[in-house]
C-alpha positions as CSV (number, residue, x, y, z in Angstrom):
1,X,0.0,0.0,0.0
2,X,1.2,3.5,-0.9
3,X,1.0,6.2,1.8
4,X,1.9,9.8,1.0
5,X,4.1,11.7,3.4
6,X,5.8,15.1,3.6
7,X,8.7,16.6,5.5
8,X,8.2,20.0,7.0
9,X,10.7,22.2,8.9
10,X,8.7,23.7,11.7
11,X,9.1,26.9,13.8
12,X,11.0,28.5,10.9
13,X,10.5,30.4,7.7
14,X,13.7,28.8,6.2
15,X,14.2,25.3,4.8
16,X,16.8,23.3,6.7
17,X,16.3,25.3,9.9
18,X,13.8,24.7,12.7
19,X,12.6,21.2,13.7
20,X,12.0,18.7,10.9
21,X,8.7,16.7,11.0
22,X,7.4,13.8,9.0
23,X,3.7,13.9,8.3
24,X,2.2,10.6,7.1
25,X,-1.1,11.6,5.6
26,X,-2.8,8.1,5.9
27,X,-2.1,6.2,9.0
28,X,-5.2,4.0,8.7
29,X,-4.5,0.3,9.3
30,X,-1.0,0.8,10.8
31,X,-0.4,-0.9,14.1
32,X,1.1,1.0,17.0
33,X,4.3,-1.1,16.5
34,X,4.4,-0.1,12.8
35,X,4.0,3.6,13.6
36,X,6.8,3.4,16.1
37,X,9.0,1.5,13.6
38,X,8.3,4.1,10.9
39,X,9.1,6.9,13.3
40,X,12.4,5.2,13.9
41,X,13.0,4.9,10.2
42,X,12.5,8.7,9.7
43,X,14.6,9.2,12.9
44,X,13.3,12.8,13.3
45,X,12.3,14.3,16.6
46,X,8.7,13.4,15.8
47,X,6.6,11.7,13.1
48,X,2.9,12.4,13.1
49,X,0.4,10.0,11.6
50,X,-3.0,11.4,10.3
51,X,-6.1,9.3,10.8
52,X,-9.8,10.0,10.4
53,X,-11.2,11.9,13.4
54,X,-13.5,10.1,15.8
55,X,-15.7,13.2,15.7
56,X,-16.8,13.9,12.2
57,X,-16.9,17.6,12.9
58,X,-13.1,17.5,13.6
59,X,-10.4,17.8,11.0
60,X,-8.3,14.7,11.8
61,X,-6.8,12.5,14.5
62,X,-3.1,12.7,15.1
63,X,-0.8,10.1,16.5
64,X,2.6,11.5,17.5
65,X,5.8,9.4,17.8
66,X,9.4,10.2,18.7
67,X,12.0,7.6,17.8
68,X,11.6,6.2,21.3
69,X,7.9,6.4,22.2
70,X,4.4,7.9,21.5
71,X,3.5,11.2,23.0
72,X,0.0,12.4,24.0
73,X,0.7,15.9,22.8
74,X,3.5,17.9,21.2
75,X,3.9,21.3,19.8
76,X,5.9,21.1,16.6
77,X,3.8,18.1,15.2
78,X,0.6,20.1,16.0
79,X,1.8,23.2,14.2
80,X,3.4,21.2,11.3
81,X,0.4,18.9,10.8
82,X,-2.1,21.8,10.9
83,X,-0.2,23.6,8.2
84,X,0.4,20.4,6.1
85,X,-3.3,19.5,6.2
86,X,-4.3,23.0,5.3
87,X,-1.9,23.3,2.4
88,X,-3.0,19.9,1.2
89,X,-6.6,20.9,1.3
90,X,-6.2,24.3,-0.2
91,X,-3.0,24.4,-2.3
92,X,-1.8,27.8,-3.3
93,X,-4.7,29.6,-1.5
94,X,-4.6,32.6,0.7
95,X,-7.0,31.8,3.4
96,X,-7.5,31.5,7.2
97,X,-8.6,28.1,8.5
98,X,-9.5,26.6,11.8
99,X,-8.7,22.9,12.5
100,X,-9.8,20.7,15.3
101,X,-7.1,18.0,15.8
102,X,-7.7,15.0,18.0
103,X,-4.6,14.1,20.0
104,X,-4.2,11.6,22.8
105,X,-4.5,14.6,25.3
106,X,-7.8,15.6,23.7
107,X,-9.0,18.0,21.0
108,X,-6.6,20.8,20.0
109,X,-7.9,23.9,18.2
110,X,-5.4,25.3,15.7
111,X,-5.8,28.4,13.5
112,X,-3.9,28.4,10.2
113,X,-3.0,31.3,8.0
114,X,-2.2,30.5,4.4
115,X,-0.9,33.1,2.0
116,X,0.3,32.3,-1.5
117,X,3.3,34.7,-1.2
118,X,4.2,34.0,2.4
119,X,5.3,31.1,4.7
120,X,2.3,29.5,6.4
121,X,1.7,30.1,10.1
122,X,-0.3,28.1,12.6
123,X,-1.2,28.8,16.3
124,X,-2.9,26.4,18.7
125,X,-4.6,26.7,22.1
126,X,-3.0,24.6,24.8
127,X,-5.3,21.7,25.4
128,X,-4.1,21.5,29.0
129,X,-2.6,24.4,31.0
130,X,0.8,23.9,32.6
131,X,0.9,22.6,36.1
132,X,3.9,22.3,38.5
133,X,4.7,18.8,39.6
134,X,6.3,18.6,43.1
135,X,9.9,17.5,42.8
136,X,13.3,17.9,44.5
137,X,16.6,18.2,42.7
138,X,20.2,17.9,43.5
139,X,21.6,21.0,41.9
140,X,25.1,19.7,41.8
141,X,24.0,16.4,40.1
142,X,22.0,18.4,37.5
143,X,25.0,20.7,36.9
144,X,27.3,17.6,36.5
145,X,24.9,16.2,33.9
146,X,25.2,19.4,31.9
147,X,29.0,19.9,32.5
148,X,28.3,23.2,34.2
149,X,29.1,24.5,37.6
150,X,26.3,24.6,40.2
151,X,26.6,28.4,40.2
152,X,25.4,28.4,36.6
153,X,22.0,26.9,37.6
154,X,19.3,29.4,38.2
155,X,18.9,33.1,37.5
156,X,16.8,35.9,39.2
157,X,13.8,34.1,40.8
158,X,14.0,31.1,38.4
159,X,15.0,27.7,40.0
160,X,14.9,24.1,39.0
161,X,11.3,22.9,38.7
162,X,9.2,20.3,37.0
163,X,6.2,21.3,34.9
164,X,3.8,19.6,32.5
165,X,1.1,20.7,30.0
166,X,0.7,17.0,28.9
167,X,4.4,15.9,28.8
168,X,6.6,16.6,31.8
169,X,9.8,18.7,31.4
170,X,12.4,19.7,34.0
171,X,12.9,23.4,33.7
172,X,16.6,24.2,34.0
173,X,17.3,28.0,34.2
174,X,20.9,28.9,33.5
175,X,22.8,32.1,34.0
176,X,23.0,33.2,30.4
177,X,23.8,32.5,26.8
178,X,27.4,31.6,27.6
179,X,26.3,28.9,30.0
180,X,23.7,27.6,27.6
181,X,26.3,27.3,24.8
182,X,28.8,25.6,27.1
183,X,26.4,22.7,28.0
184,X,27.6,19.2,27.2
185,X,24.7,16.9,28.0
186,X,25.5,13.6,29.6
187,X,22.4,11.3,29.3
188,X,23.7,8.8,31.9
189,X,24.4,11.4,34.5
190,X,21.1,13.1,33.7
191,X,19.2,9.8,34.2
192,X,20.9,9.4,37.6
193,X,20.1,13.0,38.6
194,X,16.5,13.1,37.2
195,X,14.7,9.7,37.1
196,X,12.0,11.0,34.7
197,X,11.5,14.1,32.6
198,X,13.3,15.7,29.7
199,X,15.6,18.6,30.2
200,X,14.5,22.1,29.0
201,X,17.3,24.5,29.6
202,X,16.7,28.2,29.2
203,X,18.0,31.7,29.9
204,X,16.9,35.3,29.3
205,X,17.4,36.9,26.0
206,X,18.9,35.4,22.9
207,X,20.9,35.9,19.8
208,X,17.8,37.4,18.1
209,X,17.0,40.8,19.7
210,X,13.3,39.8,19.8
211,X,13.9,36.8,22.0
212,X,12.4,36.7,25.5
213,X,14.2,33.4,26.2
214,X,16.9,31.2,24.6
215,X,16.4,27.4,25.1
216,X,17.8,24.0,24.5
217,X,16.1,20.6,25.0
218,X,17.5,17.1,25.7
219,X,15.4,14.0,26.0
220,X,17.2,10.7,26.2
221,X,14.0,8.9,27.3
222,X,12.3,9.9,24.0
223,X,15.3,8.9,21.9
224,X,16.1,12.6,21.2
225,X,19.8,13.6,21.6
226,X,18.9,17.3,21.3
227,X,15.7,18.9,19.9
228,X,15.8,22.1,17.7
229,X,12.3,23.3,18.8
230,X,10.0,21.9,21.4
231,X,6.5,23.3,21.6
232,X,5.4,20.9,24.3
233,X,8.2,22.1,26.5
234,X,7.3,25.8,25.8
235,X,3.7,24.8,26.8
236,X,5.1,23.5,30.1
237,X,7.3,26.6,30.4
238,X,4.3,28.9,30.3
239,X,3.5,27.9,33.9
240,X,7.1,28.3,35.0
241,X,7.3,31.8,33.5
242,X,4.1,33.0,35.2
243,X,5.2,31.4,38.5
244,X,8.8,32.8,38.6
245,X,8.2,36.1,36.9
246,X,4.8,36.9,38.5
247,X,3.2,38.1,35.3
248,X,0.7,40.9,35.6
249,X,-2.9,40.3,34.6
250,X,-3.4,40.6,30.9
251,X,-1.9,39.3,27.7
252,X,1.8,38.6,27.3
253,X,3.5,37.9,23.9
254,X,6.8,36.0,24.3
255,X,9.3,34.8,21.7
256,X,11.5,31.8,22.4
257,X,14.5,30.9,20.3
258,X,15.9,27.3,20.3
259,X,18.1,25.1,18.1
260,X,20.8,27.8,17.7
261,X,23.6,25.6,19.0
262,X,22.5,22.9,16.5
263,X,22.6,25.3,13.5
264,X,18.8,24.9,13.2
265,X,17.5,28.2,14.7
266,X,13.8,28.0,15.6
267,X,11.4,30.7,16.6
268,X,8.4,29.8,18.8
269,X,5.7,32.3,19.6
270,X,4.1,32.0,23.1
271,X,1.1,34.0,24.2
272,X,0.0,33.8,27.8
273,X,-3.3,35.3,29.2
274,X,-3.3,35.8,33.0
275,X,-6.0,36.7,35.4
276,X,-5.7,37.0,39.2
277,X,-2.1,35.7,39.0
278,X,-3.1,32.5,37.1
279,X,-2.7,31.5,33.5
280,X,-6.1,31.2,32.0
281,X,-5.2,30.6,28.4
282,X,-2.0,30.1,26.4
283,X,-1.2,29.7,22.7
284,X,1.8,28.5,20.8
285,X,2.5,29.4,17.2
286,X,5.1,29.3,14.4
287,X,5.7,28.9,10.7
288,X,6.5,25.8,8.8
289,X,8.1,25.1,5.4
290,X,7.5,22.1,3.2
291,X,10.9,20.5,2.4
292,X,10.1,17.2,0.7
293,X,7.3,14.8,-0.2
294,X,7.1,11.1,-1.1
295,X,5.5,7.8,-0.5
296,X,5.8,4.9,2.0
297,X,5.1,1.5,0.6
298,X,3.6,-0.3,3.6
């Protein structure tokens, strides 16, 4: 059987930057094992399989796999798949669309902007707001896993913490861009220091003057050495930002850069709405560029 697929570079307006994503447009009839094996064959941070939605009013159902396991939710597959499906439905059109995508976490609403002369953009509402998970960390052990000094861990009010908006991430604030660039991640030491949870390392600012934060992500349990852009981690980070920065009530537009050290610079847009000191809504958005297309014969 022939199944069409496309490769998109997500959270970028430039091919060969951002985070590559494989979108398999017809996942019907594939077993969980087959999907996992195909994701391993692509060997990208994530591969998303499109299936008919359970609710006929929704656009599609998505199954998201890293090379190591399935995820209930992830940001760059949501943005990339929303754009890929919209471009497939309306090739060459200039139009705004709203998609309802069924993921393991639940329905995800995504707005897509297509323009014939511009790179497509999609933004989705977080299906689950970020929550802190109680956890204690050995700062020295975490620093050792990153080949940093303990003094490099933390800045201002930001401290080691564990947050999840569907997938848990250990938020590792570091002192600045120099510390972020100096990281040499040791997966064995990380697993000893942190029994569960991927590492999302961040600092203020960035190489891009627009950046609110600069980030890197390492996830040995997902089979990802380093990820160029991680929307699911930014979703989790939204809670940490509000918690440590004490955001005023209202709307906050933030810009996160990631993937710089990998040569795959990514730009992730995060919008947080707060009320009475709490996050009441959050959205993640970015662009995506179609790089390649083909067929799988399975």
